[in-house]
C-alpha positions, 0 to 999 in steps of 0.5 A: 204208121210208117218209118222212112229213110230218104237218103238224098236228104239224109232224113229219117221219118215217122209218119201217120198215114191216113188213107181216104179218111178226111174226117179223122184227119180234120179231127186230129187237126182240130186238136193239133196243139194238144197232140203236138204237146203230147208227142213232144214236138211240132209235127208236119201236117199234110192234107191231100185229096186222098191220103193225109199224113202227120209227120216228124223228121230227123235230119242228119242220117248218113247211111255211110256212118254205121257208128251213128245208126244205133242212135238213129234207129233208137229215135225211130223206135221211140217215135213209133212208140210215141206215135202209137200211144198218142195217135192211138188214143186220139183215134179212139176218141174220134171213134166214140 
């Protein structure tokens, strides 16, 4: 899992990075609707040759506005906890 900040787009992100494990990504994709329901929002699903990603973004992060940082960082922490809980469960299902 990765938490990211992209300053030019004023974007924060939480992502599940799946390196060289197409079967896992396809398993998750086959359960996309249920996973998104458990996460509580639509996600961006990116399949590539080597690494795949499942992402969620939050826009409007301005590093020049420190008064807003706490709310943005709370969002990152909450998303990380949710991704860990939801995707952790699905990875265990995949391994069984």
